[in-house]
C-alpha positions in Angstrom: 47.7 -2.3 -24.6 44.4 -3.4 -23.2 41.2 -2.6 -24.9 38.5 -1.3 -22.6 35.8 -0.9 -25.2 34.4 -4.4 -25.1 34.1 -4.4 -21.3 32.5 -0.9 -21.4 30.1 -2.1 -24.1 29.1 -5.1 -22.0 28.5 -3.0 -18.9 26.4 -0.5 -20.8 24.4 -3.2 -22.6 23.7 -5.2 -19.5 21.7 -2.2 -18.2 19.3 -2.6 -21.2 16.7 -5.3 -21.0 13.4 -6.4 -22.2 11.5 -4.1 -19.8 11.0 -6.8 -17.2 13.4 -5.2 -14.8 11.9 -3.1 -12.1 11.6 0.6 -13.0 12.0 3.5 -10.6 8.7 4.5 -8.9 6.9 7.4 -10.5 7.0 10.7 -8.7 4.2 10.7 -6.2 1.2 13.1 -6.9 1.2 16.3 -4.9 -0.8 16.3 -1.7 -2.9 19.2 -2.9 -4.4 19.5 -6.3 -3.0 22.3 -8.4 -4.9 25.5 -8.4 -7.7 25.4 -10.9 -7.9 21.5 -10.9 -9.4 20.9 -7.5 -12.1 18.2 -7.3 -14.7 18.2 -4.6 -17.5 15.8 -3.7 -20.5 16.3 -1.4 -22.6 14.0 0.7 -25.1 14.1 3.6 -24.0 14.9 7.1 -25.8 15.2 10.4 -24.3 17.6 13.0 -25.2 17.1 16.6 -25.2 20.1 18.9 -23.6 19.5 22.3 -25.8 20.3 25.3 -22.9 22.1 27.1 -19.2 22.6 27.1 -18.9 24.8 24.0 -17.7 28.4 23.3 -17.9 30.6 20.3 -14.6 30.9 18.4 -13.2 34.5 18.3 -11.7 34.3 14.8 -12.4 32.8 11.4 -9.1 31.1 10.7 -6.8 29.1 13.0 -3.2 28.3 12.0 -1.5 25.0 12.6 -0.3 24.8 16.2 -2.7 27.5 17.4 -5.3 26.5 19.9 -8.4 25.7 17.7 -12.0 25.4 18.8 -13.0 22.1 20.3 -15.2 19.6 18.5 -18.1 20.7 20.8 -17.5 24.3 19.8 -17.6 23.4 16.1 -20.7 21.2 16.4 -22.5 24.0 18.2 -21.6 26.4 15.4 -23.0 24.0 12.8 -26.3 23.3 14.5 -27.1 26.5 16.4 -25.4 29.2 14.4 -25.9 28.0 10.8 -22.1 28.2 10.3 -19.7 26.5 7.9 -16.7 24.7 9.4 -13.7 24.1 7.2 -10.9 21.7 8.1 -7.6 21.7 6.2 -4.5 19.6 6.4 -1.9 21.4 8.5 0.9 20.6 6.0 -1.0 22.4 3.2 1.3 24.7 1.2 1.5 28.2 2.7 0.0 29.8 -0.3 -3.1 27.5 -0.1 -3.5 28.1 3.7 -3.3 31.9 3.0 -6.0 31.5 0.3 -8.2 29.7 2.7 -7.6 32.3 5.4 -8.4 35.1 3.0 -11.6 33.3 1.8 -12.8 32.6 5.4 -12.4 36.3 6.3 -14.8 37.3 3.5 -17.6 34.8 4.5 -20.4 35.0 6.9 -20.2 32.5 9.9 -17.2 30.5 8.7 -14.5 29.0 10.8 -11.4 27.3 9.3 -9.3 25.0 11.5 -6.4 22.5 10.9 -7.5 18.9 10.8 -6.5 16.9 13.8 -5.4 13.8 11.7 -2.7 13.6 9.1 -5.1 11.1 7.3 -7.8 13.7 6.9 -8.8 15.0 3.5 -6.9 18.0 2.2 -9.9 20.2 2.7 -13.3 19.4 4.0 -16.2 21.7 4.8 -19.4 21.0 6.9 -22.8 22.6 7.3 -25.4 21.2 9.7 -26.5 18.7 7.0 -23.8 18.5 4.3 -20.1 17.5 4.0 -17.8 18.6 1.2 -14.5 16.9 0.6 -11.9 18.5 -1.7 -8.4 17.6 -2.8 -7.3 21.2 -2.5 -8.4 24.8 -1.8 -10.9 26.2 -4.3 -12.6 29.3 -3.0 -15.2 29.1 -5.8 -16.4 25.7 -4.8 -16.2 26.5 -1.1 -18.3 29.7 -1.7 -21.0 27.7 -3.6 -21.1 25.2 -0.7 -21.3 27.9 1.9 -24.1 29.8 0.1 -26.2 26.6 -0.3 -26.7 26.5 3.5 -29.5 29.0 2.9 -30.5 32.0 5.0 -31.0 30.1 8.2 -30.9 32.6 11.0 -29.4 31.6 14.3 -31.3 32.4 17.5 -29.3 34.8 19.7 -27.7 33.1 22.7 -24.7 33.4 25.1 -21.1 32.8 24.0 -20.7 29.7 26.1 -22.8 26.7 26.9 
């Protein structure tokens, strides 16, 4: 009768080592920070209003795949309408997109659109002179950012330029 134990022991022990063998890669971090752990940073920004070729958006939130306002439309909103523009990654989890949609609906002069680039930050918000970058959706931090734009009143004007 053959004895399999020594062979089995050799196979099992050869998998052990001194730690110098490559280890499996760690699980990658989630794209969006967990709720309650979102980190944001803010810096200066200078919006530039287009002279023509813009229209006012008709809604506050645009879903991925939906025709979103153009860059000229968004820049006009920032400069001429004291608006807040929020861009979010299209692959954001549904629950985070819904939270952003619900938040935008409660705010004054806010438009949320999907980012055009897959390399864009998870969430970023703009006013005429500030830029907020976040690793997730945090309605509290977005509200503080939006409220800091002040009470700048927009001059009445047509819906297109």
